[in-house]
MIVEXFI-437404 format. One record per residue (C-alpha): residue in three letters; chain; z, x, y. Coordinates in nm, 4 decimals. Layout:
BEGIN
pt tormar = ALA | koldo = A | zz = Z | xx = X | yy = Y .
...
This chain:
BEGIN
pt tormar = MET | koldo = A | zz = 13.2186 | xx = -2.9384 | yy = 6.3790 .
pt tormar = ALA | koldo = A | zz = 13.3550 | xx = -3.0412 | yy = 6.6707 .
pt tormar = GLY | koldo = A | zz = 13.4263 | xx = -2.7132 | yy = 6.8760 .
pt tormar = ARG | koldo = A | zz = 13.7725 | xx = -2.6808 | yy = 7.1050 .
pt tormar = VAL | koldo = A | zz = 13.6594 | xx = -2.8326 | yy = 7.4313 .
pt tormar = ASP | koldo = A | zz = 13.8345 | xx = -2.5859 | yy = 7.7113 .
pt tormar = SER | koldo = A | zz = 13.9677 | xx = -2.8192 | yy = 7.9598 .
pt tormar = ASP | koldo = A | zz = 13.8816 | xx = -2.5916 | yy = 8.2931 .
pt tormar = LYS | koldo = A | zz = 13.5078 | xx = -2.6822 | yy = 8.2035 .
pt tormar = VAL | koldo = A | zz = 13.6500 | xx = -3.0415 | yy = 8.1516 .
pt tormar = LYS | koldo = A | zz = 13.8187 | xx = -3.1031 | yy = 8.4775 .
pt tormar = GLU | koldo = A | zz = 13.4871 | xx = -2.9200 | yy = 8.6579 .
pt tormar = LYS | koldo = A | zz = 13.2716 | xx = -3.2023 | yy = 8.5021 .
pt tormar = ALA | koldo = A | zz = 13.4697 | xx = -3.4663 | yy = 8.5761 .
pt tormar = SER | koldo = A | zz = 13.4999 | xx = -3.3513 | yy = 8.9946 .
pt tormar = ASP | koldo = A | zz = 13.1159 | xx = -3.3509 | yy = 8.9473 .
pt tormar = ASN | koldo = A | zz = 13.0647 | xx = -3.6842 | yy = 8.8145 .
pt tormar = LEU | koldo = A | zz = 13.3150 | xx = -3.8087 | yy = 9.1123 .
pt tormar = ASN | koldo = A | zz = 13.1101 | xx = -3.6606 | yy = 9.3330 .
pt tormar = ASP | koldo = A | zz = 12.7835 | xx = -3.8401 | yy = 9.2120 .
pt tormar = LEU | koldo = A | zz = 12.8728 | xx = -4.1708 | yy = 9.2746 .
pt tormar = PRO | koldo = A | zz = 12.7876 | xx = -4.3297 | yy = 9.5354 .
pt tormar = THR | koldo = A | zz = 13.0329 | xx = -4.5065 | yy = 9.7932 .
pt tormar = PHE | koldo = A | zz = 13.0045 | xx = -4.8045 | yy = 10.0448 .
pt tormar = ASN | koldo = A | zz = 13.1646 | xx = -4.9091 | yy = 10.3524 .
pt tormar = ALA | koldo = A | zz = 13.2689 | xx = -5.2474 | yy = 10.3021 .
pt tormar = GLU | koldo = A | zz = 13.2353 | xx = -5.2917 | yy = 10.6934 .
pt tormar = ASN | koldo = A | zz = 12.9191 | xx = -5.1027 | yy = 10.7645 .
pt tormar = MET | koldo = A | zz = 12.7354 | xx = -5.2996 | yy = 10.4816 .
pt tormar = GLN | koldo = A | zz = 12.8283 | xx = -5.6562 | yy = 10.5916 .
pt tormar = ASN | koldo = A | zz = 12.7127 | xx = -5.5127 | yy = 10.9368 .
pt tormar = ASN | koldo = A | zz = 12.3756 | xx = -5.3990 | yy = 10.8118 .
pt tormar = ALA | koldo = A | zz = 12.3540 | xx = -5.7787 | yy = 10.6150 .
pt tormar = LYS | koldo = A | zz = 12.4343 | xx = -5.9400 | yy = 10.9557 .
pt tormar = VAL | koldo = A | zz = 12.1692 | xx = -5.7207 | yy = 11.1182 .
pt tormar = MET | koldo = A | zz = 11.9414 | xx = -5.8132 | yy = 10.8891 .
pt tormar = TYR | koldo = A | zz = 12.0529 | xx = -6.1768 | yy = 10.9332 .
pt tormar = TYR | koldo = A | zz = 11.9854 | xx = -6.1870 | yy = 11.3231 .
pt tormar = SER | koldo = A | zz = 11.6572 | xx = -5.9769 | yy = 11.1995 .
pt tormar = ARG | koldo = A | zz = 11.4658 | xx = -6.2520 | yy = 11.0051 .
pt tormar = THR | koldo = A | zz = 11.6204 | xx = -6.5094 | yy = 11.2260 .
pt tormar = PHE | koldo = A | zz = 11.4665 | xx = -6.3812 | yy = 11.5132 .
pt tormar = MET | koldo = A | zz = 11.1080 | xx = -6.3087 | yy = 11.3445 .
pt tormar = SER | koldo = A | zz = 11.1290 | xx = -6.6644 | yy = 11.1862 .
pt tormar = ILE | koldo = A | zz = 11.1688 | xx = -6.8258 | yy = 11.5512 .
pt tormar = LEU | koldo = A | zz = 10.8989 | xx = -6.5920 | yy = 11.7016 .
pt tormar = GLY | koldo = A | zz = 10.6762 | xx = -6.6465 | yy = 11.3853 .
pt tormar = GLY | koldo = A | zz = 10.7080 | xx = -7.0208 | yy = 11.4038 .
pt tormar = VAL | koldo = A | zz = 10.5779 | xx = -7.0068 | yy = 11.8156 .
pt tormar = VAL | koldo = A | zz = 10.3103 | xx = -6.7949 | yy = 11.7421 .
pt tormar = ALA | koldo = A | zz = 10.2101 | xx = -7.0070 | yy = 11.4106 .
pt tormar = GLY | koldo = A | zz = 10.2137 | xx = -7.3113 | yy = 11.7096 .
pt tormar = ILE | koldo = A | zz = 10.0173 | xx = -7.1716 | yy = 11.9457 .
pt tormar = LEU | koldo = A | zz = 9.7813 | xx = -7.0706 | yy = 11.7127 .
pt tormar = GLY | koldo = A | zz = 9.7308 | xx = -7.4030 | yy = 11.5862 .
pt tormar = LEU | koldo = A | zz = 9.8043 | xx = -7.3745 | yy = 11.2251 .
pt tormar = THR | koldo = A | zz = 9.8201 | xx = -7.6532 | yy = 11.0158 .
pt tormar = GLY | koldo = A | zz = 9.9175 | xx = -7.6567 | yy = 10.6518 .
pt tormar = LEU | koldo = A | zz = 9.9694 | xx = -7.4119 | yy = 10.3874 .
pt tormar = MET | koldo = A | zz = 9.8301 | xx = -7.1664 | yy = 10.6639 .
pt tormar = GLY | koldo = A | zz = 10.1355 | xx = -7.1966 | yy = 10.8353 .
pt tormar = PHE | koldo = A | zz = 10.3395 | xx = -7.1032 | yy = 10.5409 .
pt tormar = VAL | koldo = A | zz = 10.1402 | xx = -6.7921 | yy = 10.4438 .
pt tormar = PHE | koldo = A | zz = 10.1552 | xx = -6.6882 | yy = 10.7724 .
pt tormar = TYR | koldo = A | zz = 10.5943 | xx = -6.7100 | yy = 10.7308 .
pt tormar = PHE | koldo = A | zz = 10.5583 | xx = -6.4832 | yy = 10.3918 .
pt tormar = LEU | koldo = A | zz = 10.3332 | xx = -6.2849 | yy = 10.5822 .
pt tormar = ILE | koldo = A | zz = 10.5501 | xx = -6.2327 | yy = 10.9130 .
pt tormar = MET | koldo = A | zz = 10.8519 | xx = -6.1904 | yy = 10.6420 .
pt tormar = GLY | koldo = A | zz = 10.7089 | xx = -5.9425 | yy = 10.4448 .
pt tormar = ILE | koldo = A | zz = 10.6423 | xx = -5.7399 | yy = 10.7877 .
pt tormar = THR | koldo = A | zz = 10.9709 | xx = -5.8179 | yy = 10.8701 .
pt tormar = SER | koldo = A | zz = 11.1211 | xx = -5.6550 | yy = 10.5336 .
pt tormar = VAL | koldo = A | zz = 10.8577 | xx = -5.3267 | yy = 10.5329 .
pt tormar = GLY | koldo = A | zz = 11.0107 | xx = -5.3080 | yy = 10.9365 .
pt tormar = LEU | koldo = A | zz = 11.3860 | xx = -5.3240 | yy = 10.8282 .
pt tormar = ALA | koldo = A | zz = 11.3131 | xx = -5.0795 | yy = 10.5171 .
pt tormar = ALA | koldo = A | zz = 11.0799 | xx = -4.8239 | yy = 10.7440 .
pt tormar = LYS | koldo = A | zz = 11.4265 | xx = -4.8388 | yy = 11.0063 .
pt tormar = ALA | koldo = A | zz = 11.6184 | xx = -4.7111 | yy = 10.7064 .
pt tormar = GLY | koldo = A | zz = 11.3907 | xx = -4.4479 | yy = 10.6189 .
pt tormar = PHE | koldo = A | zz = 11.3339 | xx = -4.5872 | yy = 10.3301 .
pt tormar = SER | koldo = A | zz = 11.6475 | xx = -4.4985 | yy = 10.1630 .
pt tormar = ILE | koldo = A | zz = 11.7316 | xx = -4.8052 | yy = 10.1253 .
pt tormar = HIS | koldo = A | zz = 12.0175 | xx = -4.7054 | yy = 9.8836 .
pt tormar = SER | koldo = A | zz = 12.2134 | xx = -4.5523 | yy = 10.1825 .
pt tormar = TYR | koldo = A | zz = 12.2445 | xx = -4.8491 | yy = 10.3175 .
pt tormar = PHE | koldo = A | zz = 12.2490 | xx = -5.1509 | yy = 10.1016 .
pt tormar = ASP | koldo = A | zz = 12.3492 | xx = -5.1751 | yy = 9.7821 .
pt tormar = SER | koldo = A | zz = 12.0100 | xx = -5.2627 | yy = 9.6444 .
pt tormar = TRP | koldo = A | zz = 11.6442 | xx = -5.3119 | yy = 9.7368 .
pt tormar = ASN | koldo = A | zz = 11.6825 | xx = -5.7211 | yy = 9.6454 .
pt tormar = LYS | koldo = A | zz = 11.9236 | xx = -5.7579 | yy = 9.9640 .
pt tormar = ILE | koldo = A | zz = 11.6475 | xx = -5.5803 | yy = 10.1746 .
pt tormar = LEU | koldo = A | zz = 11.3320 | xx = -5.7815 | yy = 10.0491 .
pt tormar = LEU | koldo = A | zz = 11.4460 | xx = -6.0531 | yy = 9.9440 .
pt tormar = ASP | koldo = A | zz = 11.7940 | xx = -6.1464 | yy = 10.0788 .
pt tormar = GLY | koldo = A | zz = 11.7288 | xx = -6.3782 | yy = 10.4030 .
pt tormar = PHE | koldo = A | zz = 11.3829 | xx = -6.4436 | yy = 10.2679 .
pt tormar = PHE | koldo = A | zz = 11.4224 | xx = -6.8708 | yy = 10.3188 .
pt tormar = GLY | koldo = A | zz = 11.7225 | xx = -6.8689 | yy = 10.5183 .
pt tormar = GLY | koldo = A | zz = 11.4957 | xx = -6.8746 | yy = 10.8406 .
pt tormar = LEU | koldo = A | zz = 11.2655 | xx = -7.1225 | yy = 10.7005 .
pt tormar = MET | koldo = A | zz = 11.4083 | xx = -7.4092 | yy = 10.8747 .
pt tormar = SER | koldo = A | zz = 11.4436 | xx = -7.2306 | yy = 11.2077 .
pt tormar = PHE | koldo = A | zz = 11.0524 | xx = -7.1038 | yy = 11.1517 .
pt tormar = VAL | koldo = A | zz = 10.9217 | xx = -7.4674 | yy = 11.0792 .
pt tormar = LEU | koldo = A | zz = 11.1034 | xx = -7.6373 | yy = 11.3588 .
pt tormar = PHE | koldo = A | zz = 10.9707 | xx = -7.3995 | yy = 11.6378 .
pt tormar = TRP | koldo = A | zz = 10.7052 | xx = -7.4226 | yy = 11.4539 .
pt tormar = THR | koldo = A | zz = 10.6026 | xx = -7.7774 | yy = 11.5125 .
pt tormar = PHE | koldo = A | zz = 10.7841 | xx = -7.7618 | yy = 11.8648 .
pt tormar = ALA | koldo = A | zz = 10.5275 | xx = -7.5315 | yy = 11.9764 .
pt tormar = TYR | koldo = A | zz = 10.1998 | xx = -7.6942 | yy = 11.8102 .
pt tormar = ASP | koldo = A | zz = 10.3375 | xx = -8.0405 | yy = 11.9583 .
pt tormar = ILE | koldo = A | zz = 10.3661 | xx = -7.8216 | yy = 12.3458 .
pt tormar = VAL | koldo = A | zz = 10.0143 | xx = -7.6829 | yy = 12.2750 .
pt tormar = HIS | koldo = A | zz = 9.7983 | xx = -7.8725 | yy = 12.0981 .
pt tormar = ILE | koldo = A | zz = 9.9695 | xx = -8.2302 | yy = 12.1794 .
pt tormar = PHE | koldo = A | zz = 10.0749 | xx = -8.2757 | yy = 12.4884 .
């Protein structure tokens, strides 16, 4: 049987549910995404130069890129204190977003550094 619902308890419960919802500031989220993009781009360029200087060729260079991007993802998560949901809306943002975005920069600087060190 359905009982009578006390209106004060319903209001209290509704206010508790509103406090549980995460709120995000769009400007802060956009700034976090921009910082993450710049960090990944910088690490791609730096990784490309290091791969070129080390003389990595073929598949080993791409494995090195994925290693660098994995380290960058862990570094960004550590910078956020591993509480990703305080700064991003999901784990995918920090782990996968922009993962392939720096690949062209990596390849450009990889071949450039390799040519300078090992060919010329």
